N, C-alpha and C positions, 0 to 999 in steps of 0.2 A: 047384832050384840058388840058393843064397842070395848067391854071390860073383858080383859084377856082372863082374867080369874074365873068369871063366870062362863066365858066362853070354854075354858079347859074343863070346868066341872060338867059341863053340857056335853062336850065331847067325849072325855076320857072316864068320867065318872069321879065320885067324891074319893074312893080308896086311893085311884092313881093320882089324883089331884094332892092328896095328903103326902103322898110319898114323893111327888114332884116338889112340894113346898118343902118339905124336909131336906132334900137335895140342895134347893135354891139357898134355905137357910144355911146349911152346912158350909156351902161354898162363900156366901156372904160372910159368914163367921171367920172362915179361913183368910178371905180377903182383907177384912178388918183386922184380922192380927198381925198378918205379915205384911200387908202392903196397904198402908191407910190412905196413901195418896190417890189410889184408883177406887178407893171405895164411894167416893160421891158419883161416879160413873156407874156403878151398879145401883145405888139408890133411885138415880135419874131412870135408869132403864126399867126397874120395878115400879116405881110411881107412874112413867107413862103409860104402863100397863092397865091403868085403871081407866084412861082416858080413850086409848085407841087399840086396835088389835094387830097391827102389822107384825108385831114381835112374834105373834104366835100363828099367824095365818099366812104370811106372805114369806116366801123364799128369802128375799132380801132381808126381811126383819129377823127371820130366823139365823141368817148368817151374821147380821150386827149383833145380835145377842151373843152367839158362840164365838165370833172372833173377839168380841170384847171381854169375856171371860177367859179365853185363851192367852191373849195379851196380858190379862190382869196376873193370872197364874204362873205365866211365863217369867214375869219380871222377878219372880221370888228365886 
């Protein structure tokens, strides 16, 4: 499976996925509100999840995701 959203639903279940989506939505909204310069980075990472799975299943992908979130939130 190459879609990380379907992969997440299969691995953690629908309720955990909804909770995770809520957290990501809140983070994206906070980034959009306070740091619009980095908002396209988050959108690119979210859209790339439709086409491939490294952001979910590989250690380097997980680190890219959380380092990007950390850098964006640290700029505030």
